[in-house]
Biotite code that builds the C-alpha atoms (Angstrom):
import biotite.structure as struc

atoms = struc.array([
    struc.Atom([128.926, 167.193, 164.529], chain_id="A", res_id=1, res_name="LYS", atom_name="CA", element="C"),
    struc.Atom([126.427, 164.699, 165.921], chain_id="A", res_id=2, res_name="LEU", atom_name="CA", element="C"),
    struc.Atom([126.988, 162.310, 163.026], chain_id="A", res_id=3, res_name="GLN", atom_name="CA", element="C"),
    struc.Atom([130.728, 162.570, 163.569], chain_id="A", res_id=4, res_name="PHE", atom_name="CA", element="C"),
    struc.Atom([130.389, 161.876, 167.299], chain_id="A", res_id=5, res_name="LEU", atom_name="CA", element="C"),
    struc.Atom([128.099, 158.942, 166.576], chain_id="A", res_id=6, res_name="TYR", atom_name="CA", element="C"),
    struc.Atom([130.615, 157.467, 164.134], chain_id="A", res_id=7, res_name="LEU", atom_name="CA", element="C"),
    struc.Atom([133.493, 157.989, 166.562], chain_id="A", res_id=8, res_name="ILE", atom_name="CA", element="C"),
    struc.Atom([131.508, 156.287, 169.322], chain_id="A", res_id=9, res_name="GLY", atom_name="CA", element="C"),
    struc.Atom([130.672, 153.339, 167.081], chain_id="A", res_id=10, res_name="ARG", atom_name="CA", element="C"),
    struc.Atom([134.299, 153.101, 165.934], chain_id="A", res_id=11, res_name="ALA", atom_name="CA", element="C"),
    struc.Atom([135.565, 152.955, 169.491], chain_id="A", res_id=12, res_name="LEU", atom_name="CA", element="C"),
    struc.Atom([132.995, 150.477, 170.781], chain_id="A", res_id=13, res_name="THR", atom_name="CA", element="C"),
    struc.Atom([132.612, 148.067, 167.866], chain_id="A", res_id=14, res_name="HIS", atom_name="CA", element="C"),
    struc.Atom([134.781, 144.987, 168.402], chain_id="A", res_id=15, res_name="LYS", atom_name="CA", element="C"),
    struc.Atom([134.804, 143.508, 164.900], chain_id="A", res_id=16, res_name="ARG", atom_name="CA", element="C"),
    struc.Atom([136.199, 144.708, 161.601], chain_id="A", res_id=17, res_name="ASN", atom_name="CA", element="C"),
    struc.Atom([133.536, 147.201, 160.639], chain_id="A", res_id=18, res_name="HIS", atom_name="CA", element="C"),
    struc.Atom([133.325, 150.166, 158.268], chain_id="A", res_id=19, res_name="PRO", atom_name="CA", element="C"),
    struc.Atom([132.801, 152.445, 161.235], chain_id="A", res_id=20, res_name="LEU", atom_name="CA", element="C"),
    struc.Atom([136.445, 152.204, 162.224], chain_id="A", res_id=21, res_name="THR", atom_name="CA", element="C"),
    struc.Atom([138.709, 155.219, 162.300], chain_id="A", res_id=22, res_name="MET", atom_name="CA", element="C"),
    struc.Atom([139.303, 154.757, 158.556], chain_id="A", res_id=23, res_name="ASN", atom_name="CA", element="C"),
    struc.Atom([135.549, 154.540, 158.065], chain_id="A", res_id=24, res_name="GLY", atom_name="CA", element="C"),
    struc.Atom([135.103, 157.796, 159.971], chain_id="A", res_id=25, res_name="VAL", atom_name="CA", element="C"),
    struc.Atom([137.737, 159.517, 157.827], chain_id="A", res_id=26, res_name="ALA", atom_name="CA", element="C"),
    struc.Atom([136.057, 158.156, 154.692], chain_id="A", res_id=27, res_name="ARG", atom_name="CA", element="C"),
    struc.Atom([132.639, 159.313, 155.869], chain_id="A", res_id=28, res_name="ALA", atom_name="CA", element="C"),
    struc.Atom([134.001, 162.764, 156.640], chain_id="A", res_id=29, res_name="MET", atom_name="CA", element="C"),
    struc.Atom([135.656, 162.987, 153.216], chain_id="A", res_id=30, res_name="ALA", atom_name="CA", element="C"),
    struc.Atom([132.395, 162.116, 151.460], chain_id="A", res_id=31, res_name="THR", atom_name="CA", element="C"),
    struc.Atom([130.284, 164.439, 153.571], chain_id="A", res_id=32, res_name="GLY", atom_name="CA", element="C"),
    struc.Atom([128.387, 161.522, 155.200], chain_id="A", res_id=33, res_name="PHE", atom_name="CA", element="C"),
    struc.Atom([126.387, 161.116, 151.989], chain_id="A", res_id=34, res_name="ARG", atom_name="CA", element="C"),
    struc.Atom([127.543, 157.710, 150.832], chain_id="A", res_id=35, res_name="THR", atom_name="CA", element="C"),
    struc.Atom([126.456, 154.584, 152.622], chain_id="A", res_id=36, res_name="GLN", atom_name="CA", element="C"),
    struc.Atom([129.294, 152.237, 153.482], chain_id="A", res_id=37, res_name="ALA", atom_name="CA", element="C"),
    struc.Atom([128.890, 148.633, 152.400], chain_id="A", res_id=38, res_name="ARG", atom_name="CA", element="C"),
    struc.Atom([130.289, 145.881, 154.558], chain_id="A", res_id=39, res_name="TRP", atom_name="CA", element="C"),
    struc.Atom([130.045, 142.227, 155.348], chain_id="A", res_id=40, res_name="ALA", atom_name="CA", element="C"),
    struc.Atom([127.722, 141.282, 158.162], chain_id="A", res_id=41, res_name="SER", atom_name="CA", element="C"),
    struc.Atom([129.234, 140.420, 161.536], chain_id="A", res_id=42, res_name="VAL", atom_name="CA", element="C"),
    struc.Atom([127.263, 137.181, 161.221], chain_id="A", res_id=43, res_name="SER", atom_name="CA", element="C"),
    struc.Atom([129.704, 135.901, 158.613], chain_id="A", res_id=44, res_name="GLY", atom_name="CA", element="C"),
    struc.Atom([126.814, 134.465, 156.614], chain_id="A", res_id=45, res_name="LEU", atom_name="CA", element="C"),
    struc.Atom([127.512, 134.303, 152.896], chain_id="A", res_id=46, res_name="ALA", atom_name="CA", element="C"),
    struc.Atom([125.655, 136.819, 150.764], chain_id="A", res_id=47, res_name="GLY", atom_name="CA", element="C"),
    struc.Atom([124.423, 138.902, 153.690], chain_id="A", res_id=48, res_name="ILE", atom_name="CA", element="C"),
    struc.Atom([125.573, 142.463, 154.133], chain_id="A", res_id=49, res_name="GLU", atom_name="CA", element="C"),
    struc.Atom([123.615, 143.480, 157.203], chain_id="A", res_id=50, res_name="LYS", atom_name="CA", element="C"),
    struc.Atom([121.115, 142.058, 159.701], chain_id="A", res_id=51, res_name="ILE", atom_name="CA", element="C"),
    struc.Atom([119.005, 144.478, 161.727], chain_id="A", res_id=52, res_name="GLN", atom_name="CA", element="C"),
    struc.Atom([116.652, 143.632, 164.566], chain_id="A", res_id=53, res_name="TYR", atom_name="CA", element="C"),
    struc.Atom([113.882, 146.126, 165.297], chain_id="A", res_id=54, res_name="VAL", atom_name="CA", element="C"),
    struc.Atom([112.057, 145.997, 168.611], chain_id="A", res_id=55, res_name="LYS", atom_name="CA", element="C"),
    struc.Atom([109.297, 148.269, 169.859], chain_id="A", res_id=56, res_name="LYS", atom_name="CA", element="C"),
    struc.Atom([108.904, 150.507, 172.877], chain_id="A", res_id=57, res_name="ILE", atom_name="CA", element="C"),
    struc.Atom([105.245, 151.179, 173.664], chain_id="A", res_id=58, res_name="LYS", atom_name="CA", element="C"),
    struc.Atom([103.723, 154.552, 174.563], chain_id="A", res_id=59, res_name="MET", atom_name="CA", element="C"),
    struc.Atom([104.099, 153.808, 178.284], chain_id="A", res_id=60, res_name="ASP", atom_name="CA", element="C"),
    struc.Atom([107.861, 153.238, 177.825], chain_id="A", res_id=61, res_name="GLY", atom_name="CA", element="C"),
    struc.Atom([107.776, 149.469, 178.209], chain_id="A", res_id=62, res_name="SER", atom_name="CA", element="C"),
    struc.Atom([109.115, 146.948, 175.721], chain_id="A", res_id=63, res_name="LEU", atom_name="CA", element="C"),
    struc.Atom([106.365, 145.128, 173.826], chain_id="A", res_id=64, res_name="CYS", atom_name="CA", element="C"),
    struc.Atom([105.819, 141.614, 175.193], chain_id="A", res_id=65, res_name="ALA", atom_name="CA", element="C"),
    struc.Atom([106.657, 139.818, 171.945], chain_id="A", res_id=66, res_name="LYS", atom_name="CA", element="C"),
    struc.Atom([109.832, 141.905, 171.541], chain_id="A", res_id=67, res_name="CYS", atom_name="CA", element="C"),
    struc.Atom([110.937, 140.898, 175.028], chain_id="A", res_id=68, res_name="GLY", atom_name="CA", element="C"),
    struc.Atom([110.243, 137.257, 174.231], chain_id="A", res_id=69, res_name="ASP", atom_name="CA", element="C"),
    struc.Atom([112.191, 137.346, 170.958], chain_id="A", res_id=70, res_name="VAL", atom_name="CA", element="C"),
    struc.Atom([115.095, 139.227, 172.560], chain_id="A", res_id=71, res_name="THR", atom_name="CA", element="C"),
    struc.Atom([115.233, 136.590, 175.292], chain_id="A", res_id=72, res_name="GLU", atom_name="CA", element="C"),
    struc.Atom([115.289, 133.790, 172.696], chain_id="A", res_id=73, res_name="ARG", atom_name="CA", element="C"),
    struc.Atom([118.048, 135.535, 170.728], chain_id="A", res_id=74, res_name="LEU", atom_name="CA", element="C"),
    struc.Atom([120.141, 135.867, 173.872], chain_id="A", res_id=75, res_name="GLU", atom_name="CA", element="C"),
    struc.Atom([119.449, 132.311, 175.051], chain_id="A", res_id=76, res_name="LYS", atom_name="CA", element="C"),
    struc.Atom([120.471, 130.895, 171.653], chain_id="A", res_id=77, res_name="ALA", atom_name="CA", element="C"),
    struc.Atom([123.553, 133.194, 171.581], chain_id="A", res_id=78, res_name="ASP", atom_name="CA", element="C"),
    struc.Atom([122.305, 134.749, 168.324], chain_id="A", res_id=79, res_name="GLN", atom_name="CA", element="C"),
    struc.Atom([122.568, 138.422, 169.337], chain_id="A", res_id=80, res_name="MET", atom_name="CA", element="C"),
    struc.Atom([126.195, 138.384, 168.219], chain_id="A", res_id=81, res_name="LYS", atom_name="CA", element="C"),
    struc.Atom([125.000, 137.643, 164.672], chain_id="A", res_id=82, res_name="LEU", atom_name="CA", element="C"),
    struc.Atom([123.041, 140.902, 164.458], chain_id="A", res_id=83, res_name="LEU", atom_name="CA", element="C"),
    struc.Atom([124.699, 143.988, 163.031], chain_id="A", res_id=84, res_name="ASP", atom_name="CA", element="C"),
    struc.Atom([122.258, 146.440, 164.534], chain_id="A", res_id=85, res_name="GLU", atom_name="CA", element="C"),
    struc.Atom([119.468, 146.528, 167.084], chain_id="A", res_id=86, res_name="VAL", atom_name="CA", element="C"),
    struc.Atom([117.053, 149.383, 166.430], chain_id="A", res_id=87, res_name="LEU", atom_name="CA", element="C"),
    struc.Atom([114.230, 150.658, 168.597], chain_id="A", res_id=88, res_name="VAL", atom_name="CA", element="C"),
    struc.Atom([110.845, 151.654, 167.218], chain_id="A", res_id=89, res_name="ALA", atom_name="CA", element="C"),
    struc.Atom([109.690, 154.024, 169.933], chain_id="A", res_id=90, res_name="ASP", atom_name="CA", element="C"),
    struc.Atom([105.962, 154.822, 169.672], chain_id="A", res_id=91, res_name="GLU", atom_name="CA", element="C"),
    struc.Atom([106.639, 158.071, 171.530], chain_id="A", res_id=92, res_name="ARG", atom_name="CA", element="C"),
    struc.Atom([109.110, 159.222, 168.858], chain_id="A", res_id=93, res_name="ASP", atom_name="CA", element="C"),
    struc.Atom([108.087, 158.925, 165.202], chain_id="A", res_id=94, res_name="GLU", atom_name="CA", element="C"),
    struc.Atom([111.652, 159.811, 164.192], chain_id="A", res_id=95, res_name="SER", atom_name="CA", element="C"),
    struc.Atom([113.255, 156.919, 166.110], chain_id="A", res_id=96, res_name="SER", atom_name="CA", element="C"),
    struc.Atom([115.392, 154.690, 163.902], chain_id="A", res_id=97, res_name="ALA", atom_name="CA", element="C"),
    struc.Atom([113.031, 151.724, 164.228], chain_id="A", res_id=98, res_name="GLY", atom_name="CA", element="C"),
    struc.Atom([109.931, 153.763, 163.356], chain_id="A", res_id=99, res_name="MET", atom_name="CA", element="C"),
    struc.Atom([111.666, 155.255, 160.319], chain_id="A", res_id=100, res_name="VAL", atom_name="CA", element="C"),
    struc.Atom([112.761, 151.866, 158.947], chain_id="A", res_id=101, res_name="ILE", atom_name="CA", element="C"),
    struc.Atom([109.343, 150.324, 159.694], chain_id="A", res_id=102, res_name="ALA", atom_name="CA", element="C"),
    struc.Atom([107.648, 153.081, 157.720], chain_id="A", res_id=103, res_name="GLN", atom_name="CA", element="C"),
    struc.Atom([110.189, 152.879, 154.902], chain_id="A", res_id=104, res_name="LYS", atom_name="CA", element="C"),
    struc.Atom([109.718, 149.115, 154.550], chain_id="A", res_id=105, res_name="LEU", atom_name="CA", element="C"),
    struc.Atom([105.970, 149.241, 155.263], chain_id="A", res_id=106, res_name="ASP", atom_name="CA", element="C"),
    struc.Atom([106.209, 146.880, 158.244], chain_id="A", res_id=107, res_name="VAL", atom_name="CA", element="C"),
    struc.Atom([103.445, 147.137, 160.823], chain_id="A", res_id=108, res_name="SER", atom_name="CA", element="C"),
    struc.Atom([104.430, 144.352, 163.230], chain_id="A", res_id=109, res_name="ARG", atom_name="CA", element="C"),
    struc.Atom([107.046, 144.236, 165.898], chain_id="A", res_id=110, res_name="ALA", atom_name="CA", element="C"),
    struc.Atom([109.537, 142.812, 166.351], chain_id="A", res_id=111, res_name="PRO", atom_name="CA", element="C"),
    struc.Atom([110.994, 142.296, 162.913], chain_id="A", res_id=112, res_name="PHE", atom_name="CA", element="C"),
    struc.Atom([114.297, 141.577, 161.217], chain_id="A", res_id=113, res_name="PHE", atom_name="CA", element="C"),
    struc.Atom([115.684, 143.336, 158.156], chain_id="A", res_id=114, res_name="VAL", atom_name="CA", element="C"),
    struc.Atom([118.202, 141.394, 156.110], chain_id="A", res_id=115, res_name="VAL", atom_name="CA", element="C"),
    struc.Atom([120.150, 143.289, 153.466], chain_id="A", res_id=116, res_name="THR", atom_name="CA", element="C"),
    struc.Atom([121.881, 141.055, 150.944], chain_id="A", res_id=117, res_name="HIS", atom_name="CA", element="C"),
    struc.Atom([125.110, 141.855, 149.120], chain_id="A", res_id=118, res_name="ASN", atom_name="CA", element="C"),
    struc.Atom([123.180, 142.448, 145.893], chain_id="A", res_id=119, res_name="ASP", atom_name="CA", element="C"),
    struc.Atom([121.239, 145.245, 147.637], chain_id="A", res_id=120, res_name="GLY", atom_name="CA", element="C"),
    struc.Atom([117.982, 143.322, 148.017], chain_id="A", res_id=121, res_name="SER", atom_name="CA", element="C"),
    struc.Atom([116.185, 143.645, 151.345], chain_id="A", res_id=122, res_name="VAL", atom_name="CA", element="C"),
    struc.Atom([113.986, 141.028, 153.010], chain_id="A", res_id=123, res_name="LYS", atom_name="CA", element="C"),
    struc.Atom([111.970, 141.509, 156.194], chain_id="A", res_id=124, res_name="THR", atom_name="CA", element="C"),
    struc.Atom([110.949, 138.793, 158.637], chain_id="A", res_id=125, res_name="TYR", atom_name="CA", element="C"),
    struc.Atom([108.222, 139.347, 161.213], chain_id="A", res_id=126, res_name="THR", atom_name="CA", element="C"),
    struc.Atom([108.378, 135.802, 162.603], chain_id="A", res_id=127, res_name="VAL", atom_name="CA", element="C"),
    struc.Atom([111.459, 134.865, 164.621], chain_id="A", res_id=128, res_name="TYR", atom_name="CA", element="C"),
    struc.Atom([111.221, 131.199, 163.640], chain_id="A", res_id=129, res_name="PHE", atom_name="CA", element="C"),
    struc.Atom([111.265, 132.047, 159.908], chain_id="A", res_id=130, res_name="ASP", atom_name="CA", element="C"),
    struc.Atom([114.249, 134.359, 160.402], chain_id="A", res_id=131, res_name="PHE", atom_name="CA", element="C"),
    struc.Atom([116.218, 131.684, 162.263], chain_id="A", res_id=132, res_name="VAL", atom_name="CA", element="C"),
    struc.Atom([115.367, 128.965, 159.771], chain_id="A", res_id=133, res_name="LYS", atom_name="CA", element="C"),
    struc.Atom([115.829, 130.932, 156.537], chain_id="A", res_id=134, res_name="LYS", atom_name="CA", element="C"),
    struc.Atom([118.603, 133.355, 157.424], chain_id="A", res_id=135, res_name="VAL", atom_name="CA", element="C"),
    struc.Atom([120.602, 131.901, 160.279], chain_id="A", res_id=136, res_name="LEU", atom_name="CA", element="C"),
    struc.Atom([120.002, 128.391, 158.944], chain_id="A", res_id=137, res_name="LYS", atom_name="CA", element="C"),
    struc.Atom([119.805, 127.198, 162.525], chain_id="A", res_id=138, res_name="ALA", atom_name="CA", element="C"),
    struc.Atom([117.434, 124.801, 164.126], chain_id="A", res_id=139, res_name="LYS", atom_name="CA", element="C"),
    struc.Atom([114.631, 126.435, 166.025], chain_id="A", res_id=140, res_name="ALA", atom_name="CA", element="C"),
    struc.Atom([111.999, 124.852, 168.208], chain_id="A", res_id=141, res_name="ASP", atom_name="CA", element="C"),
    struc.Atom([109.323, 123.626, 165.757], chain_id="A", res_id=142, res_name="GLU", atom_name="CA", element="C"),
    struc.Atom([106.494, 124.026, 168.268], chain_id="A", res_id=143, res_name="ALA", atom_name="CA", element="C"),
    struc.Atom([107.568, 127.575, 169.030], chain_id="A", res_id=144, res_name="GLN", atom_name="CA", element="C"),
    struc.Atom([107.742, 128.303, 165.303], chain_id="A", res_id=145, res_name="GLY", atom_name="CA", element="C"),
    struc.Atom([104.166, 127.171, 164.828], chain_id="A", res_id=146, res_name="LEU", atom_name="CA", element="C"),
    struc.Atom([103.101, 129.266, 167.795], chain_id="A", res_id=147, res_name="LYS", atom_name="CA", element="C"),
    struc.Atom([104.856, 132.299, 166.293], chain_id="A", res_id=148, res_name="ASP", atom_name="CA", element="C"),
    struc.Atom([103.119, 131.780, 162.969], chain_id="A", res_id=149, res_name="THR", atom_name="CA", element="C"),
    struc.Atom([99.739, 131.525, 164.708], chain_id="A", res_id=150, res_name="MET", atom_name="CA", element="C"),
    struc.Atom([100.441, 134.636, 166.759], chain_id="A", res_id=151, res_name="GLU", atom_name="CA", element="C"),
    struc.Atom([101.263, 136.530, 163.596], chain_id="A", res_id=152, res_name="GLN", atom_name="CA", element="C"),
    struc.Atom([97.556, 136.549, 162.815], chain_id="A", res_id=153, res_name="ASN", atom_name="CA", element="C"),
    struc.Atom([96.313, 137.089, 166.341], chain_id="A", res_id=154, res_name="ALA", atom_name="CA", element="C"),
    struc.Atom([94.518, 140.260, 167.314], chain_id="A", res_id=155, res_name="ALA", atom_name="CA", element="C"),
    struc.Atom([96.843, 140.786, 170.276], chain_id="A", res_id=156, res_name="ALA", atom_name="CA", element="C"),
    struc.Atom([99.836, 141.709, 168.133], chain_id="A", res_id=157, res_name="LEU", atom_name="CA", element="C"),
    struc.Atom([101.726, 144.878, 168.897], chain_id="A", res_id=158, res_name="ASP", atom_name="CA", element="C"),
    struc.Atom([101.573, 147.114, 165.852], chain_id="A", res_id=159, res_name="PHE", atom_name="CA", element="C"),
    struc.Atom([103.963, 149.920, 165.094], chain_id="A", res_id=160, res_name="ILE", atom_name="CA", element="C"),
])
């Protein structure tokens, strides 16, 4: 029942043509929720099926600093609309969607992006600048990109 309610909620709130429409719900019900729907990303980028953004909530309930920074940049550049899903890796809940995908993909840094291509291949990006440059093919601030790359190796990173 919870999966059904989740799908109904997504179908009613999602604004674009998405598999989680009423037809998608009927299809999911008919297949017993066991098959994973395949769709084109809302980004409209060729060859990309889905783009997920995973941000972390720390043990004290606050958003990690880097996640807040990246979220702000995504919003400022009007890139949030290109993401299919925003997941939360909540340190207080090992079963949160973000924690599950981080463990599945063996990612230990937050935030990160998961790009699923139409051929089924999956690529993760832990540096915002790399994601913007390689996936969104947009210009990003070069200085900020270098800073992100340097921070990737810093001891102050928030780990999942």
